[in-house]
N, C-alpha and C positions, 0 to 999 in steps of 0.2 A: 481707798486712797489712790488718786490718779498718779500715773507714772510721770516722772520729771520729763519735761519737754526739751529736747535737744535740737538746736538750730544752728545753721552756719550762714554767715554773711561776710561781706567785704569789710575789712577794718577801716576805720576812719583814721585820719592823720594822728590825732592825739593818742589813739590806741597803739600806735607803733612804739610809743614810749613805754607802754605796758609790756610789750614784747621784749624790749631791751631790759627792763627790770626782771622779767622772768628768766631771760638769758643769763643775767648776772647771778640769779639764784641757782641756776644750773651749773655755775662755774665756768661759763663761756667767756667771761671777761670782755664784754662788748666795749666799743668806743664810746666816749662821753657824748659825742655829737653824731652818732651813727643814724639815729632815727630819721632825721630829715633827708639824708642822702638815700637811705634804703627805700623810703617812700617815693622819692623822686625816680628811682629806678623803674618802678611800675606801680602806680597808685592802686591798680586793680588786683595786684598780685599777692595781697596779704589777707588771709582768711582767719576768722575767729569763730570758735565754737562756743555756744552759749547753752547752759543748762538752767532752765527757768530764768533766762535772761542774765545769768551771771557767767562771766568768762571762765571757761575751764580748759580751753585748749586753743592752739593756733598752728598755722603752717604758712610758709611763704612759697609762692609759685610765681617767680618773676620771669616774664617773657622778654627775651632779647630778639626782637624781630619776629618773623614768621616761622623760623626754623629751629630755634633753640630756647630752652628754658632751664631754670635752676630752682631747686627746692631746698628749703632750709627752715629754720625756726620751728621745727616740728616738736611741739611740747604739749603735754597734757598734765594737768595737776595730778599729783600722786594719788590723792584720795579717790579719783574717778578713773584711774587707769584700768585697762583690761575690761572695758565695757563697750568696745567698738567705736567710741567717740574719735579716737585717733585715726582709725581706719577710715571713718567717714570724712574726716578732715583731709586725709591724704587723697582719697578718691576725688574730693571736690577740687583739690589742687591739680590733679591729673586732668580732670575735665576742663579746667580753665586753660591749661597749656595745650590741650587737644593733641594734635599729631606731631608736635615738636619733639625733637630729641631732648631728653631731660637729663641733667646732671645733678649730682648731690655729693656731699662729703659725709661719711658716716664713721663713727667709732665702733659700730657693730654691724659690719656688712653682712654677717651671717643672718642676723635678724631681718635685715632689709630683703635679702635674697629669699628668706623663708616666706615672708608675707607678700613680697612682690617679686617673683622670680624673673620678671622681665628685666630687672636691674642687675647688671653684671659688673663685677669689679674691674677697674681699668689699671689703676696704679695707686701707690701710697703717697700721702703727703706727710711730711714730718713737721711738727711744731717745735721750734727751737726757742730757748730762753737764754738771753745774754744779760748779765748784770754789768751795767756800764762801768767801765774802768777808765782806760786811757782816753784822752781827748785827741781825736785825730786831727791832722792838718787837712783842711778842705782843699781839694784840687781846684786849680784855676779854671778847669773845664766846666765846673758846675754852674748851672743857671737856675734861677727861680722860675718855676713853671708858670707862675703868674705873669711873668714878663715874656713868655713865649706865646705867639699867636695860638688861640685855642684850636684853630683848625689843624695845626701841626700836632697838637696833643691828641685830638680825636683820631686823626689818621694813624698815628703810631699805635695808639691803644687798640684800635680795631684790628690792625695788622697782627698784633701779638695776642690780644685776648680772643680774637676771632669773630667778634660780633660787636655791633654798634651799641653804645650805652652813653650817649652824649649827656642826657639829663642827669644821670647818676654822676658822671665824671665832672661835670661843671660844679656840682655840689661838693664832691669828694676832695677836690684839690683846693678848696677855699674855706674849709671849716675852721672855726676857732680851735686853738690847741693842736692844729695840724701844720705840717710843712711839706710842700711838694717841690722836689728838685729834679733836674734833668741834665742831660748832656746833648748839645747840638753838634751835628756833623753835617757839613755840606747843606746847610739851611734846612735840615730835618732833624727831628729827635732821634737819638740813637740809644737813649736810656731815660727812664724816669722812675721815681718812686715817691711814695707818700708815707710819712710817719704821723700817727695820730695818738692823742692821749686816750687812754682807756681807763676803766674803773680801777685797774691796777696796772701801773706801768704804761708802756707804749707798745703799739704794734706797727710794723712796717708792712705795707701792702697797698697796691701792688709794688713789686720791684721788678720791672721789666728792663732788659738790656740786651744789646746786640752781642755782647761778649762778657766774659767774667771780669775783665779789667774795668769796664764801665760799671758793672754791677757793684764791684767792690768800692769804687770811687763814690757812687751814689749812696751806698750803705754807710760809709764813713761820714759823708756829709750830713745825712739824715740824722745820725746819732750824735753829731758833734755837740749840739746844744742840750742834749739830755743830761740831767744832773747825775753825777757819779753815784752809784749805788742803786739807781732805778733799773727796773727790769725792762728789757726790750724783747719783743716776740717777733719771730719771723717764721712763716710757713713756706716750706719748699717742697717741690715735687721730686720724688725719687728719680723720675725720668730725666732730670737735669743733674747729673753727677757733679758738674762744676758748682752748682748752687749749694749742694751738700758739702762739698769740699771747702767752699768759702765759709760756711757756717762753722764747720769744724776747725778751720784755721784760726778763728777768733776764740776758740774754746767754748763755744756755745753748747748748752746742754739740751738734749732732746727731752721734751716734756711728755708728749703723747703723739699718736699717729691717727690719721683718718684714712679712709679708703675712698678714692674718687670712683663713683659708679655712674653708669649710663644705662638708659633703657632702650637705646638704639645704637647705631654706629657711632663710635667715638669721634667727636669733631677733630678735624685735622688742623690743630693749632701748633705753633712752634714752641713746644715746651722747653727747648734749649734756650729760649729767651725768658722763660719764667724763673726768676730767681726768688720771687716772693709772690704767693697767691694773694689776691685782693682781699678776700674774706671767705671763711667757710660757710657763711650764710648766703652769699650771692655769687660765689664762684671766683 
């Protein structure tokens, strides 16, 4: 009997929907309309592993310019784990990203460090879950991001995120079931956030703001139209204690933690303005 043939290739757009379904099965609770925007981030950055032409694993390796990349969607079907297929996928992602600094979020940093010791822990991200209760009064400072010149959005996002992601951003702020709101100061964005419908509840991400006051105002505006009783999820980095304090002030419950890891020097990004991570899949 011939051994099963394992191959790796770039994912097609329709296969990103499969990745989202697998992510739901893993309990990651992806957004209802994530696939289109994830693919827009880097159409070449999603890899699928095939065993006798049947999908058995995948990984994303999204490039942000020439200096940074982010890996996620690392999944192998349970029945074929521990057969090196995952390692082969991972190595293919590393080859695609070449010499870039690479980031990832892991719930098992010990396993990552064991298999790929070049990846070092940087800090913890907390996932918080809030069950919508009160309906906040929306601040008069809040603007619909759709009414803000896109150039202002990209400039602010790059300043805070650290790298350009225009194609992703254009999609992310305009998906059905999503809402993007911000605050303008002196003809520039000083804060913005996106809330999107997920397979269960809603997620906020990113939530970037120049200070805690603006972050709180955007959070309250983003959740204003969420139905009472629905769950809202927010991922915050421990490096921003103000973000953690805001989450705790609303009585939000911690669900789990991830560890942000890098295989090179940690990017110099202003984490004091990160009140909500965009996504654990894309950074």
